N, C-alpha and C positions, 0 to 999 in steps of 0.2 A: 977265940972261941967263935965268935961271930964270924970271922973269916972262914973258919972251917965249915961252918954251916952253909955259908954262901957257896963255898967251893963244892961241898957235897951236893948241894942243890943244882949247881950248874952241871956237875957231872951227870946227875940223874936226868936232868933235862935233855942233855945231849944224847945220853943213852936211850932215853924214850923216843927221841926224834929218830935215832938210827934204827931202832926196832920198828917204829911205825913205817919208816921209809922202806926197810927190808921187807915188811909184810905187803906193803903196797906194790912194790916191784914184783914180788912173787905172784900177787893176784893179777897184775897186768900181764906177766909172762904167761900165766895160765890162760887168760882171756885171749891173748894173741895166738897161743897154740891152738885153742879151740876154734878161733876164727879161721886159722890156716887149714885146719882139718875140714871145716865147713866149706871153705873155698875149694879144697881138693875134691870133696864129695860132689859139689855143684858142677865142677868141670867134668868130673867123670860122668855124671848124669847127662850133661849137655852133649858130651861126646857120644854116649850111647844113643841118646835121642837122635842126634844127627845121623849116626850110622843107620838107625832104624828108618828114618825118613828117606835117606838116600836109597836104601834097599827097596822101600815101598815105591819110590818114584821110578826106580829102574824097572820094577815089576810092572807098574802101570804103563810105562813107556813101551815095554815089550808087548803088553796086551793090546795097546792101541795100534802099535805097528802091525801086529798080527791081524787085527780087525781091518785096518786100512788095506792091508795086502789082500785079504779075502774079498773086500768090496771091489778093489781094483781088478782082481782076477775075474769076479763076476761080471763087471762092466765090460771088461775086455772080451769075455766070452760072448756077451750079448752083441757087442759091436761086430765081432767076427761073424756071428750068425746072421746079423742084418746085412753085412757086406756080402755074405754068400748068397742070401736071398736076392739082393740087388743084382749080383752077378748073374744069377739064374734068369732074372727078369730081363736083363740086358741081352743075354744070349737068345732068349725067346723072342724078344722084339726084333733082334737082328735077323733071326730066321724068318719072322713074319714079313719084315721089309724085303728080304730077298725074294719071298714068294710073291709079294705084291709087285715087285719090279718085274718078275717074270710074267705075271698076268698082264701088266701094262705093256710090256713088249709084245705079247701075243695080240692084245687088243689093237695096238698100233699097227701091227701087220694086217689085221683084219680091216681096220679102217682104211688103210692104204689101198687094200684090194677093192673095198667098196667105193672109195673115191675114184679109182681108175675105172671101175664099172660105171659109176655115175657119169663121169666125163664122157665115156663112150656113148651112153644113152642120150646125154644132152646133145651131142653132135648129131645123133640120128634124129632127135626131135627137132633140132634146128633146121635140118634139111626138110623134114616133113612140114614144119611150120611154113617155110618158104613156099612149098608146093601148095599148101592150103591157101595161103595168101594170094598166090597167082590164080588159083581156082576161084576164090571169092571175087577177085577183081574181074575175072572173065565173066562170072555170073552177074555181077553188078552191071557191067557194061551191056550184057545181053538184056537184063531187065530194063535198063534205061532206054534201050532201043525199042523194046516191046511196049513200054508204058509211056514213052515220050516225056518222062520226068527224071530230073536229077536226083541223086541220093538225098541231098539236103531238102529238096522239095517234098520227096516222099516221106522223109523223117518228120518234117513239119506237119504234113497232113495227118500222119499217124498220131503224133503227139497231141494235135488239136482234137482229133477224134477221141482219143483216150481221155483227154481233159474234160471234154463235154460229157462223155459217158460217166466219168467219175463224179463230176459236179451233179449230174442228174441223179445218180445213185445215192450220193451223199445227201442231196436235198430230200429224196424220198425217205432215207433213213432218219434224217433229222425230223421230218414231219411226222413219221410214225412214232418215234421215241417221244417227241413233244406231245403228240396227241395222247399217248398212253399215260405219260406223266401228268398231263393236265386232267385227264379223266380221274386219276387216282387222287390227286392233290387238290383239285379245284373245290370240291365239295367241302373238304375239311378246312381248307384255308379260308373260304368264305364264311364258314361257321365261326372260326376263331376270330377273324377280323370284325365280323358283324357283332359278335358278343363283346369284344373289346370296345367298339364304338358305342354300343348301346349302354354299357356299364359306366362309361366316362364321357361327360360332356363338360368341357372346361370353358371358363369365361375368356373373353378376348380383350386385350388392352392394346389400343393403337396409340403409338407415340410418334413424334417427329424428331428429326435430327436437330431442330432448333427449338428453343423455349421462348415463350412470349409472356412478359410480365405486364399486367394491366396497371395503368397509372390512374390516380384519382383526378388528374388534370394535366394539361400540357405544360403548365408552369413547373411541374415536378421534373421535367426533362432538364431544365436549366440547373436545378439543384443537384441532379445526378451528375451532370457534366462538371459542375463546380467552377471555381475561378480558374481561368486559363486551363481548364480540363483536368485539374488535379484529382477530383473525385473519381472520374471515370477511369483515369490511369491507375489510381489506387485499387479500384475494383478489379480491373483487368490483371494487374500485377498479383493481387492476392489470390485470385481464382483461376487464372490462366484461361479465361473465357473472354471472347470479344463481345463488346456491347455495341449493337447497331441502333442508333437513335436517328430516325429519319422522319418523314412526313406522316407516318402512320399515326393516326390520332389516339392519344392516351394509351400508348403501348411502347415497350422497349423489347427489342429482340436480342436474345442471348445465343451466340453462335459458337460452337466448339465441338471438336470431335470426341472428346472424352465425356461420356454421359454423366459420370459421377460428378465431375467438376462443374458441368453445366447445371446439375441439380443443386449443388452447393451455392453456385452463383445466383440461381433463381430464388432459393430460400433466403439467402443473405439480403438480396435486393428487396424482397418482400418485407423482411423485418426492418430494413433501413427506412423504407417508405412509410411503414406504419408508425415507426418511432419518430420520424421527422428529423432526427439528428444525423446529418450526412457530412462527414469529414474524414480525412484519411485515417486518423487514429481510431475513430469509431468503426470505420469500415473493417480495419484489420481485426478488431476485437469481435465484431459480429461474425466475420468469415471464420475465425478460429472456433467460435462456439458452434456455428452451424456445421463446420467440418466434423466436430466431435459428435454432433447429433446424427449426421448422415452416416458416420462410421458405425454408430450404435444401431441405426436403422438397418444398415447393411448386414451387420451381425445377426440381428433379430430376424431379418428376412431369410437368411440362410438357415438359421436354426429352426424357424417355423416350417420351411420347406422340408427339411430332413425329418422333423417331428411328424408332419402330416403324412409323410410317406412311410414312416416307421423305419427309416434308415439310420442306424446308429454307428458310433465309432469312427466318424469322419474327423480328420485332423482339424483343429480349430482354425488354422490358417486357410484350409480348403473351404471351410464353412463361410469364411469372409469372402472368398472368391466367388462362391455360389451366390451370396447375397448381392454382389456387385452386378450380377446378371439382371437384377431388378431394373436397372437403369440402362440396359442394353436392348436394342431392338434389331430384328432381322426381317426385312421385308415388312416393316411396321408391326411385326409380331413380337411381344415381350418375350425375351429369351428365358427369363426365370420361369414364367408361366409355361412356356413351351417345354422347358426341361421337366417341370412337374408333370405335364401332360404325357410326355414321352415315358417318364418313369411309371406312371399309372398304367399306360397302355402296355409297356413291356412286361410289367408285373402280371397283368391280366393274361397276356398271351402265354407267358411262361407257366402260369397256373393251369391254363387250358392244356398245355403240352406236358404237364406233370414235372416241370423243372423247378429250380429254386427261385421262388417269387421275389425274395428279398434281394438276392444277388442281381436279378434283372432290374429291379427298381433302382438299386445303387448305380448300375451302369447307365440307366436312362437319366437319372438326376445329374450325373457327372459328365454326360457325353458332350456337352457344349461349353464346359468351363473355360476352354481356350478362348472363347469369344470375350471373356471378361478382360483379357490382357492382350488380345491380338493387335490392338493399336500401339502396343508397347514393344512387341516381339515380332520379328519377321517369321513368315512361314504359315502354312495352313493351320486353321484353328484346331483341327483334329489332332495334329501332331503336337501342337503347343499344349493342348489339354492333356495328352498322354504324358508329356514330360512333367507337367504339374502334378498329375496323379502319382507318378513314380516318385517324384521328390517328396511327396507327403505320405508315402507308405501304403499306397493302394496295391491290391494284388495284381498279378500278371493278367488275370482274366479281365479285370476292370480296365486296365491300361490298354489291352488289345482291343476291347470293345470301343473305347474312346477313339483310338487311332484308326480303326477300320470302318467307322460308321459312314464315311464318305469315300471309301475305297482308297484312302491314302496308304493303307496297309492291308495286306491280304487277310480277310476274315478267317479265323481258325476254328471257332466253335459255333454252335447253334445260337448261343447268346448274342454273338456279333450280328447275326442276321435278324434276330428279334429286335435289337436296338435300331438297326437300319429300317425295319418295317415300321416300328413305332414312331421313329423320326419322320418317315414319309407320311404316315397317317396324320400326325399332328400338324405338319406343314401343309398338307394337301387338302385338309378338310375345308369345306366352303366357309369363306369369311375369315380364315385364319391369317392370311397375309394379303398385303396390298402392294401395288406398284404404280408408278405414274403411267399416264396414258401413253406418253412417248416410249417409255421402256417396254410397255406391254405390246404396242404395235410393232416395235422393232424386234422383240423376241419372237412374235408370230411370223414376221417376215423371214427371220433367220431360220426358223424351223422349216418353213416351206422351201426356202432356198437350199437347205441341206438335202431334203428329199428330192428336189428337182434336179440335183446334180448327178443322180444315178441314171444309167441308161435304161430305157424301157418304161420310164415314168411319164405319164401324160399330164396329170394334174395332181395337186396336193391341196389339202384343206386342213388348217389348224382349227380345231373345235374344242369345246369344253374349257374355254379360257386358256387354251394352250396346253391342256392336260392330255389331249388326244390328237394324233396326227393321222388323217385319212389320206392314203396314197392310192391313186388310181393308176394301175399298171396296164400297159398295152398287151392285150391277149395274144397278139401275133408274135411278139418277141420274148415274152416271159411265160413259162409254164406254171402250173400250180405248184410244182416242187420248187421252182426258182423263186416263187413269191415268198416262200418261207425264209429262204436265205436273204432275200432282199429286205424283209422286215428286220432281220437281225443286223444286217450291215448298216441300215439307216439308223437303228437305235444305237449301235456302237459309235457311229460317226457323230451323232448328236451328243453323246456322253463325252467324246473327245474334244469337240469344238465349241460347245455352248455351255453357259452357266445358267442353271434353272433350279427353282425350288421344287422339292418333292420328286415326282416321277412323271414320265410322259409315256403314254401308250401309243405304239405305232401299229396301225392297221393297214395292211396292203390288200387292196381289192382288185381282183382280176375277173373280168366278165366277158363272155362271148355273146355277141348279138347277131341274130340272123334276121334279115329283112327281106321281105318278098312283097311284090305288088300284084294286085289282081287287075285283070283287064276284061272288059266286055266287048 
């Protein structure tokens, strides 16, 4: 019984398993069938989409092809039209060239005819020229026979006569123009110059090219020299100035070309003497301190000069150069004081003429800055000063006034002549400058020698301390008109051959004397 139950259970279990398997297989077959259908549908859709895309691509390709064809046709048409235009232009140019060639050929024929005609005329003229030459030669020979002069002699006489006549006429013209100009300008010029001189009267400082230091006693000379001369060598090495210790009682002479260094040496020596301690280390220390003091004094002198004149905006380095002029002299006239005088005078003259007074003062103050460094740089001090002014940013007007105040450069504006006039006034006023007796006598002799070198001069006299040259001309060989030219020629030769301060007036005097005696 139990076996039967087990058997029926087994059979039921197998039957259930078979049924479950059969149901599972049916479900799987159904799912496979559905998947296959879905796959078929997907393939159909893909095929239809592909056909649709292919048709669209074909249609788009045809449209683009049509568009490209239309564009190509349009471009081809434009190209054809342009080619036709170029062809027409080319044909037109070709026709024009043909016409020009014809014109050139006709012109060439005309030129050939004219050339033949010209050659014929030239031959005729050549024959006539020979005839005229023969006629002139016969006439010249006839004239030589009649006048007893050769052609060269006659030419020389004619040229000399024309030259004398031209000189005479030129002298009369110069005299007339000069007289008219003098009449118009003399009164106004005198007024302006006298006003300038009256409104400014500057002090005068006379200095020498050597400095003298007074000593408390002759025993100080030995201390200055030092053991085996070490102190004097230290002073000369530190200052660059030569010390001359001779038999002069209680004095030491400082000699040097650089006035600034000479002043440093003088002040340093004074300090050393008053202190009493003189040895190389002390000398170097004192010289260094004095150098700083002098540099400061130079700066202050330049600033004070610019301040007194109301000239502003000058480069600081240029101010220092102006201050160095305090230790520079020209014909014993202090150059800084001279520059200030020139600035004042130039400003006054400019004001009288209605010009820029400040600009004229600036030019006058800077006109001699080249003298501050002329012992260090070669060349005229006017050109050196112009280069310094240009380097430190001064205007072209100021630069040209500096360069032209001694005619080293051609004056260009009225300010240049104002600076020249102010410079001459400052240097030529009485007592402004000094010179040694030997130089003074030599300068007067040279002035008289220059004037005596001209023909027709009988005597010359240098007067007014060499400021005026009186020339006595021979009345028999020089006319009144020639006297005008003679004065100009003498003045020009003096300017070219001599060096002198200020200006020199040349007066040519021609007189005619008639003498008669009475008898009883």
